[in-house]
C-alpha positions in Angstrom: 92.6 15.3 -10.4 89.5 17.3 -10.0 86.4 16.1 -11.9 84.1 18.8 -13.3 80.4 18.3 -13.5 78.7 18.4 -16.8 76.3 21.3 -17.2 72.8 20.1 -17.0 70.4 21.3 -19.7 67.3 23.0 -18.6 64.2 20.9 -18.9 62.1 21.6 -21.9 58.5 22.6 -21.2 56.2 19.7 -21.5 52.6 19.6 -22.3 50.1 19.1 -19.5 49.6 15.5 -18.9 47.2 13.6 -16.7 48.5 12.8 -13.3 50.0 9.3 -13.0 47.6 6.7 -11.9 48.0 5.6 -8.3 49.6 2.3 -7.5 46.5 1.2 -5.6 43.2 1.6 -7.3 40.8 3.5 -5.1 38.0 1.4 -3.7 35.7 4.4 -3.6 34.0 6.2 -6.5 36.5 8.5 -8.2 34.1 11.5 -7.6 34.0 11.0 -3.8 37.6 12.2 -3.3 37.1 15.7 -4.8 33.7 15.7 -3.1 35.3 15.4 0.3 37.9 17.9 -0.5 35.3 20.5 -1.6 33.3 19.9 1.5 36.4 20.3 3.8 37.3 23.6 2.0 33.8 25.1 2.3 33.1 23.9 5.9 36.5 24.8 7.3 37.5 21.2 8.0 41.2 20.5 8.2 42.2 17.7 5.8 45.5 16.1 6.7 47.5 13.7 4.6 48.4 10.7 6.7 49.9 8.5 4.0 49.0 6.8 0.8 45.2 7.0 0.4 44.7 7.9 4.1 43.3 11.2 5.3 42.5 12.6 8.6 39.6 15.1 9.1 39.8 17.6 11.9 36.3 18.7 12.5 35.2 22.1 13.9 32.6 22.3 16.6 29.8 23.2 14.1 30.4 20.0 12.1 30.9 17.4 14.8 27.1 16.9 15.3 27.0 15.4 11.7 29.7 12.9 12.6 28.4 11.5 15.9 30.2 14.2 18.0 33.8 13.2 17.0 36.5 15.8 16.8 38.5 13.9 14.2 38.2 10.8 12.0 40.5 8.9 9.6 39.3 8.2 6.1 40.7 5.4 4.0 40.4 5.8 0.2 41.6 2.3 -0.7 41.4 -1.2 0.6 45.2 -1.2 1.4 44.8 1.9 3.4 42.0 0.3 5.4 44.1 -2.8 6.0 46.9 -0.7 7.4 44.6 1.4 9.6 41.6 -0.8 10.7 40.2 2.0 12.8 39.7 4.2 9.7 36.4 4.6 7.8 36.1 3.6 4.2 34.7 6.1 1.7 32.3 4.1 -0.5 28.8 4.5 -1.6 26.5 3.3 1.2 29.0 3.6 4.0 28.2 5.5 7.3 30.8 8.1 6.5 29.2 9.0 3.1 25.8 9.2 4.8 27.1 11.5 7.4 28.9 13.6 4.8 25.7 14.0 2.7 23.7 15.0 5.8 26.3 17.7 6.5 26.2 19.0 2.9 22.5 19.0 2.8 22.3 21.0 6.1 25.1 23.5 5.2 25.5 23.7 1.4 22.4 23.2 -0.6 23.5 25.8 -3.2 27.0 26.9 -4.1 27.6 30.1 -6.0 30.9 30.3 -7.8 30.6 33.8 -9.2 31.2 35.1 -12.8 33.3 33.1 -15.3 36.0 35.6 -16.4 35.1 37.2 -19.7 37.7 37.8 -22.5 39.8 41.0 -22.1 38.1 42.8 -24.8 34.7 42.3 -23.2 36.1 43.3 -19.8 37.3 46.5 -21.4 33.7 47.2 -22.5 34.1 46.9 -26.2 31.0 48.3 -28.0 31.1 45.6 -30.6 29.7 42.9 -28.2 27.1 45.0 -26.5 24.3 44.4 -25.4 25.2 41.5 -23.1 23.5 39.7 -20.2 24.8 37.5 -17.5 22.5 34.4 -17.1 23.1 31.8 -14.4 24.5 28.4 -15.4 25.0 25.4 -13.2 24.8 21.7 -12.6 23.0 19.5 -9.9 24.8 17.0 -7.8 22.5 14.4 -6.5 22.6 11.0 -4.8 20.5 8.4 -6.9 19.3 5.3 -5.0 18.0 2.4 -7.0 15.9 -0.2 -5.1 14.6 -3.5 -6.5 13.8 -6.4 -4.1 16.6 -6.8 -1.6 19.1 -5.0 -3.8 20.0 -1.3 -3.1 22.4 0.6 -5.4 23.7 4.1 -4.8 25.6 6.5 -6.9 26.5 10.2 -6.8 25.6 11.7 -10.2 26.3 15.1 -11.6 24.1 16.6 -14.3 25.4 18.4 -17.4 25.9 22.2 -17.2 22.7 24.0 -18.2 21.7 27.6 -18.6 19.4 28.0 -15.6 17.3 30.7 -17.3 16.7 29.4 -20.8 17.4 25.6 -20.2 20.2 25.5 -22.9 22.5 22.6 -22.4 26.2 23.5 -22.7 28.5 20.8 -24.0 29.7 18.5 -21.2 33.1 16.9 -21.3 32.8 13.1 -21.7 35.6 12.2 -19.2 37.0 13.6 -16.0 39.0 16.9 -16.3 42.3 15.5 -15.2 42.1 12.7 -17.8 41.5 14.9 -20.8 43.1 18.0 -22.6 41.3 21.1 -21.3 39.1 22.9 -23.8 37.5 26.3 -24.1 33.8 25.3 -24.0 31.5 26.8 -21.3 31.3 23.5 -19.4 35.2 23.4 -19.2 35.3 26.9 -18.0 32.7 26.2 -15.4 34.6 23.2 -14.1 37.8 25.2 -14.0 36.0 27.8 -11.9 34.4 25.1 -9.7 37.8 23.4 -9.1 39.5 26.7 -8.3 41.9 26.7 -11.2 40.6 30.1 -12.2 39.3 32.9 -10.2 35.9 34.4 -10.7 35.6 37.8 -12.3 34.8 40.7 -10.0 31.4 42.3 -10.3 33.0 45.6 -11.4 34.4 43.9 -14.5 31.1 44.1 -16.4 29.1 46.8 -14.7 26.4 47.1 -17.4 25.6 43.3 -17.7 22.0 42.5 -16.9 21.6 39.9 -14.2 19.1 37.4 -15.6 17.1 35.5 -12.9 17.0 31.7 -13.1 13.9 29.7 -13.6 11.5 28.7 -10.8 12.8 25.9 -8.5 10.1 23.6 -9.8 11.1 24.1 -13.4 14.8 23.8 -12.6 14.3 20.5 -10.8 12.3 19.1 -13.7 15.1 20.1 -16.2 18.0 18.9 -14.1 16.4 15.7 -12.8 15.4 14.8 -16.4 19.0 15.0 -17.3 20.0 12.8 -14.4 17.3 10.3 -15.6 19.0 10.2 -18.9 22.4 9.6 -17.3 21.1 6.9 -15.1 19.2 5.1 -17.8 21.9 2.4 -18.4 22.1 1.6 -14.7 18.3 1.5 -14.4 18.1 -0.9 -17.4 20.7 -3.2 -15.8 18.9 -3.2 -12.5 15.6 -4.0 -14.2 17.1 -6.9 -16.0 18.5 -8.3 -12.7 15.2 -7.6 -10.9 13.3 -9.5 -13.7 15.5 -12.6 -13.1 15.1 -12.4 -9.4 11.3 -12.0 -9.5 11.0 -14.9 -11.9 12.9 -17.1 -9.4 10.8 -15.9 -6.5 7.5 -16.4 -8.3 8.5 -19.9 -9.3 9.3 -20.7 -5.7 5.9 -19.3 -4.6 4.0 -21.3 -7.2 5.7 -24.6 -6.2 5.0 -23.8 -2.5 1.3 -23.1 -2.9 0.9 -26.0 -5.4 2.1 -28.4 -2.6 -0.4 -26.9 -0.2 -3.3 -27.2 -2.6 -2.5 -30.8 -3.4 -3.8 -31.9 0.0 -7.0 -29.8 0.1 -10.4 -31.0 -1.0 -12.6 -28.3 0.5 -13.6 -25.6 -2.0 -13.6 -22.8 0.6 -10.1 -23.7 1.7 -8.9 -23.8 -2.0 -10.3 -20.4 -2.7 -8.6 -18.9 0.4 -5.2 -20.4 -0.5 -5.6 -19.3 -4.1 -6.4 -15.7 -3.0 -3.3 -15.7 -0.7 -1.2 -17.1 -3.6 -2.3 -14.2 -5.9 -1.7 -11.6 -3.2 1.8 -12.9 -2.5 2.6 -12.9 -6.3 1.4 -9.3 -6.5 3.5 -8.3 -3.5 6.6 -9.8 -5.0 6.1 -8.2 -8.4 5.6 -4.9 -6.7 8.6 -5.4 -4.4 10.9 -6.1 -7.3 9.9 -3.0 -9.3 12.9 -0.7 -9.8 12.3 2.5 -7.8 14.7 5.4 -8.3 15.0 7.9 -5.4 16.9 11.2 -6.2 18.3 13.1 -3.2 19.5 16.5 -4.5 22.7 17.4 -2.7 24.0 20.6 -4.1 23.2 23.1 -6.9 26.5 24.5 -8.1 26.0 27.7 -10.2 27.9 30.5 -11.8 27.3 33.3 -14.3 28.6 33.7 -17.8 28.5 36.7 -20.0 26.5 36.1 -23.2 25.1 37.9 -26.1 21.4 37.5 -26.6 19.1 38.1 -29.5 15.3 37.7 -29.2 12.5 37.2 -31.6 8.7 37.2 -31.3 6.9 34.1 -32.7 3.2 34.2 -33.6 1.1 31.1 -34.2 -1.9 30.6 -36.5 -4.2 31.0 -33.5 -2.7 34.4 -32.7 -0.7 33.3 -29.7 2.7 34.9 -29.2 6.0 33.7 -27.6 9.6 34.9 -27.2 12.5 33.0 -28.7 16.1 33.8 -27.7 19.4 32.9 -29.3 22.7 33.4 -27.3 26.4 33.2 -27.7 28.7 33.0 -24.6 31.5 35.5 -24.7 33.7 33.3 -22.6 35.2 30.4 -24.6 34.7 29.7 -28.3 31.1 28.7 -28.4 28.9 29.9 -31.3 25.4 31.2 -31.4 23.0 28.7 -29.9 19.2 28.4 -30.3 17.8 25.9 -27.9 14.4 24.6 -26.9 13.5 26.3 -23.5 12.4 22.9 -22.2 14.9 20.3 -23.1 17.8 22.5 -24.1 18.4 20.8 -27.5 18.6 22.5 -30.8 15.1 22.5 -32.3 14.1 21.5 -35.8 10.7 22.9 -35.4 9.2 25.4 -32.8 5.6 25.4 -31.5 3.9 28.3 -29.6 2.3 27.0 -26.4 -1.4 28.0 -25.8 -0.6 28.7 -22.2 -0.7 32.4 -21.2 3.0 32.5 -20.3 3.9 33.2 -23.9 6.6 30.6 -24.5 7.5 28.1 -27.2 8.9 24.5 -27.4 10.4 22.2 -29.9 8.4 19.5 -31.7 9.8 16.9 -29.2 8.5 18.9 -26.2 5.1 19.8 -27.6 1.8 18.1 -28.4 -1.5 18.9 -30.0 -4.7 18.7 -28.0 -7.5 16.9 -30.0 -10.2 18.6 -28.0 -9.3 22.3 -28.9 -6.9 21.4 -31.7 -4.2 23.7 -30.3 -0.5 23.1 -29.5 0.9 23.1 -26.0 4.1 22.3 -24.3 4.7 19.2 -22.1 4.6 21.3 -18.9 1.0 22.5 -19.6 -0.9 19.3 -20.4 -0.8 15.5 -20.4 0.9 13.3 -22.9 -1.6 10.4 -22.7 -5.2 10.2 -21.7 -5.8 7.1 -19.7 -8.7 6.1 -22.0 -7.5 6.7 -25.6 -3.8 7.5 -25.0 -4.2 10.9 -26.7 -2.7 14.1 -25.4 -4.7 16.9 -23.8 -3.8 20.5 -22.9 -4.0 21.9 -19.4 -7.5 23.3 -20.0 -8.9 19.9 -21.0 -6.8 17.7 -18.8 -8.3 16.1 -15.7 -7.1 13.7 -12.9 -9.5 10.9 -12.1 -10.5 10.9 -8.4 -10.8 7.1 -8.6 -7.6 5.8 -10.3 -5.6 9.0 -9.8 -4.5 8.9 -13.5 -4.8 11.7 -16.0 -7.4 11.8 -18.7 -9.1 14.3 -21.0 -12.4 16.1 -20.6 -14.0 14.1 -23.4 -13.8 10.9 -21.2 -15.0 12.5 -18.0 -18.1 11.3 -16.2 -19.9 11.6 -12.9 -19.9 9.0 -10.2 -23.4 8.6 -8.6 -21.7 7.9 -5.2 -20.6 11.3 -4.0 -21.3 13.1 -7.3 -17.5 13.5 -8.1 -15.9 13.3 -11.6 -14.1 10.3 -12.8 -12.8 8.9 -16.1 -15.0 6.8 -18.3 -12.7 3.8 -17.8 -13.4 3.8 -14.0 -17.2 4.3 -14.5 -19.7 1.4 -14.9 -23.3 0.7 -13.9 -24.0 -1.3 -10.8 -25.3 -4.8 -11.5 -28.0 -4.4 -8.9 -29.5 -0.9 -8.9 -28.1 0.3 -12.2 -26.4 3.5 -10.9 -23.1 4.5 -12.6 -20.3 4.4 -10.0 -16.5 4.6 -10.1 -14.1 1.8 -9.2 -13.3 3.4 -5.8 -17.0 3.2 -4.8 -17.7 -0.3 -6.3 -16.8 -3.9 -5.7 -17.1 -7.0 -7.8 -18.8 -10.0 -6.3 -17.2 -13.4 -6.5 -17.8 -15.7 -9.5 -19.6 -18.3 -7.4 -22.1 -15.8 -6.0 -25.8 -16.7 -6.6 -26.0 -14.3 -9.6 -22.4 -14.6 -10.7 -19.7 -12.0 -10.7 -21.2 -8.5 -10.9 -20.1 -4.9 -10.2 -21.9 -3.6 -7.1 -22.1 0.0 -5.7 -21.5 0.6 -1.9 -25.3 0.8 -1.3 -25.9 -2.6 -2.9 -22.9 -4.6 -1.6 -23.3 -7.0 1.3 -20.9 -9.4 2.9 -22.0 -13.0 3.2 -21.7 -14.3 6.7 -22.4 -17.8 5.6 -19.3 -18.1 3.5 -15.9 -16.4 3.7 -17.3 -12.8 4.1 -17.2 -12.4 0.3 -19.1 -9.5 -1.3 -22.6 -10.3 -2.8 -25.5 -8.2 -3.9 -28.3 -6.9 -1.7 -30.7 -8.9 -3.9 -28.9 -12.1 -3.1 -29.0 -12.1 0.7 -31.4 -12.7 3.6 -30.9 -11.4 7.1 -30.0 -13.8 9.8 -32.9 -14.2 12.3 -30.4 -14.2 15.2 -27.9 -11.4 14.4 -29.4 -9.6 11.4 -26.3 -10.2 9.3 -26.6 -10.9 5.6 -26.4 -14.5 4.3 -26.6 -15.2 0.5 -29.0 -17.8 -0.9 -26.0 -20.0 -1.8 -24.8 -20.3 1.8 -28.0 -19.9 3.8 -29.7 -22.6 5.9 -32.9 -22.7 8.1 -33.5 -23.9 11.6 -35.6 -27.1 11.5 -37.6 -25.9 14.5 -38.6 -22.3 13.6 -37.9 -22.4 9.8 -36.1 -19.1 9.8 -32.8 -18.3 8.0 -29.7 -18.1 10.2 -26.0 -17.5 9.5 -23.3 -20.2 10.1 -22.4 -18.8 13.5 -25.9 -19.4 14.8 -26.6 -22.8 13.3 -25.6 -26.1 14.9 -26.0 -29.6 13.8 -27.5 -32.1 16.3 -25.5 -35.1 17.1 -28.1 -37.8 16.8 -30.4 -36.6 13.9 -27.8 -34.3 12.2 -30.4 -31.6 11.8 -29.6 -27.9 11.9 -30.9 -25.8 14.8 -30.4 -22.2 15.8 -29.0 -21.1 19.1 -32.4 -20.5 20.6 -33.6 -24.0 19.8 -30.3 -25.8 20.7 -30.8 -28.0 23.8 -28.9 -30.6 25.7 -29.8 -33.8 27.6 -29.3 -33.8 31.4 -27.9 -37.3 31.1 -25.5 -36.4 28.2 -24.6 -32.7 28.5 -22.0 -32.6 25.7 -24.4 -33.7 23.1 -26.5 -31.2 21.0 -30.2 -31.8 20.5 -33.0 -29.8 19.0 -35.7 -28.4 21.3 -38.3 -30.8 19.9 -36.0 -33.8 20.7 -35.9 -33.3 24.4 -38.6 -32.9 27.1 -38.7 -31.9 30.7 -39.0 -34.6 33.3 -42.2 -34.0 35.3 -40.5 -35.3 38.4 -37.1 -33.3 38.5 -37.8 -30.8 35.7 -34.6 -31.6 33.8 -34.5 -31.9 30.0 -33.8 -35.3 28.7 -33.8 -36.9 25.3 -35.9 -39.9 24.2 -33.1 -42.3 24.9 -33.0 -41.3 28.6 -36.7 -41.1 29.4 -39.5 -43.8 29.7 -43.1 -44.1 30.8 -44.0 -44.8 34.4 -46.0 -48.0 34.6 -48.3 -46.5 37.3 -49.1 -42.9 36.4 -48.2 -43.2 32.7 -45.9 -40.1 32.5 -42.6 -40.0 30.6 -39.9 -39.5 33.2 -36.2 -39.5 33.1 -34.5 -42.9 33.7 -32.9 -41.5 36.9 -36.4 -41.0 38.5 -37.7 -44.4 37.3 -37.3 -47.3 39.8 -36.4 -50.7 38.5 -37.8 -53.3 38.2 -41.2 -51.9 39.3 -40.9 -49.1 36.7 -42.6 -46.7 39.0 -41.5 -43.1 39.1 -40.2 -41.5 42.2 -43.5 -39.6 42.7 -45.7 -42.7 42.5 -43.4 -44.3 45.1 -44.2 -41.5 47.5 -48.0 -41.7 47.4 -49.4 -41.2 50.9 -52.9 -41.2 52.3 -54.6 -37.8 52.6 -57.9 -37.3 54.6 -58.6 -33.8 53.2 -57.5 -33.5 49.6 -57.1 -30.0 48.0 -60.2 -28.5 46.2 -58.7 -28.7 42.7 -57.9 -32.4 43.3 -61.5 -33.1 44.3 -62.7 -31.2 41.2 -60.4 -33.2 38.9 -61.5 -36.5 40.6 -65.2 -35.6 39.9 -64.2 -35.2 36.2 -62.5 -38.6 36.2 -65.4 -40.5 37.9 -68.3 -38.5 36.6 -69.8 -38.0 40.0 -68.8 -37.0 43.6 -65.8 -39.3 44.4 -66.6 -42.0 47.0 -63.0 -43.1 47.4 -62.2 -45.2 50.4 -58.8 -43.5 50.7 -57.1 -40.7 48.9 -53.4 -41.2 48.2 -51.6 -38.1 46.8 -48.0 -37.2 46.0 -46.6 -34.0 44.6 -43.5 -33.4 42.4 -42.1 -30.5 40.4 -45.0 -30.3 37.9 -47.9 -32.5 38.9 -50.2 -33.9 41.6 -50.3 -37.7 41.3 -53.6 -38.9 42.8 -54.7 -42.5 43.5 -58.5 -43.2 43.9 -59.3 -46.6 45.6 -62.7 -47.6 44.0 -62.9 -51.1 45.7 -62.7 -54.6 44.4 -59.0 -54.0 43.7 -59.9 -51.3 41.3 -57.8 -48.2 41.4 -57.7 -45.1 39.2 -54.5 -42.9 39.0 -54.5 -39.5 37.4 -52.1 -36.6 37.2 -53.0 -33.0 37.6 -50.7 -30.0 36.7 -50.3 -27.4 39.3 -53.0 -24.8 39.0 -55.2 -26.9 36.7 -58.5 -28.7 37.5 -58.5 -31.0 34.5 -56.4 -34.1 34.8 -53.5 -34.7 32.4 -53.4 -38.5 32.3 -55.8 -41.2 33.6 -54.8 -44.8 34.2 -57.1 -47.5 35.5 -55.6 -50.5 37.4 -57.4 -53.8 38.2 -56.7 -57.4 38.5 -57.3 -57.6 34.8 -54.4 -55.1 34.1 -53.9 -51.4 33.5 -55.7 -49.3 31.0 -54.9 -45.8 30.0 -57.9 -43.6 29.3 -56.0 -40.4 28.5 
């Protein structure tokens, strides 16, 4: 018996559904996969399927320089694929592969032109009902946004909404990815269809009479598109700010406890000030380090053209200024007429004509009124907040302070006496010493414990005290050091006990015995105690050897009466080394005879002359008979004796 097959019914057409979700959730961002595919298609890179979530890239010679010279590489799009192929690279934000891919895109493809979005058939047939028409550029910006706060770094590839690049109109952007939604007929959907290659661009001959409208300048385009990226990243930035606030609070608490433990064992005021200043500096560094910084790296501007109808009106303000306002309706899709603010692309409730010569307008959210000239201006031609009074100012009356680099209005502008440059009034203040008005950049504030307290000082009046921790003080609070001419304030200055002059701390030393302060010029040492510090009036030169000795290490010679060092004083006779060397001389020198005449009052009739010579004196002994002897000392080159001592059986008597 033969069995016959049942006739199979033809499958009914099914509505387009989203592709089934993969069994393994991709580890990478969902936008990285089409990003890689688009790069491979544009750069001529072969993308081979090597299994589930595993791709192999065959790189041409021109692209290998961006991927460390490799001819091919394997790319894993999920964690399971990476486990099966450990040699593959994972495609996640922050990975080396994505860094190399972005570098290749930025080198080769900064701008991608998709062509014209296909117009409806009746427009392509040149229907007169829709003329006149223009073809403005539309597009979106693809950028890498990096958020940094402390040690945390977060990266994401963000795409802006679709904008009219000539007027700034924002076309509706689909809230979800294309393959997860039912496709619509709005301009953004048609743009994404053209970008993904689901539709082909219209040839240039389709609309031969359409005017090609140029886009805005690059500076204005970046301001518009990056502003939209800022809105899209606001939630991520807020989350990062909340995490950074928690981290900085923990770090500041740790710093406070650390420096509190250091200060607990300090009693010196200067050391406490130094540690406190270091503490404040570290706190400031941590707060600054944990501030959220957003860095935007534009990767690619994807643009196309769309056929629109445009109507224009001329607006005139009460001040006689004129501007052009345009309304437009795209002929591709089902969009209606749109009037948008040229700045933000939103539908305006009120329009303001900017005073700038360009002749343009803005909505009430993108315009301000200058209180100086009482005229309206757009946000691109002025400032929103003056640094002093937080009031707006137009471009004509807006200034940038050369001291704080912040904007302000012309009403709050002044002149700094140091350099004669303009600055805002918040940065200008009179010097506490000379009274000149200077800005913050050319001024410093003295410390609270300065002789005249904390004051603002200009560069001509500020000095740095050498006697403390080099803190700034006023010129009227210092005296110059007599040794090095550096400034020393009255609170930290000291004088040398020998010369009475002011010296800085580097040139003042405290003596060991008397604890007095002496400068370097009057600092002396004892030959018997070389490590000790003495003042110059606390030591004297030994007349025998010429060395400087202190009072503790010198004594009087019992024979000549001079103060000599203990080394040159014999014991127990207590005669100095010179007196021990007295020898008879038959013909004494002339100056010795003259000095002897002054001692005796007449021509000497000494029975014998005994003379000895040392480093500084002649020691002369006159024998006057009857056991009477006179000993005097005479400095070299003098004729008047220094000391005179008479010796007899009755004892010794010093006359001078």
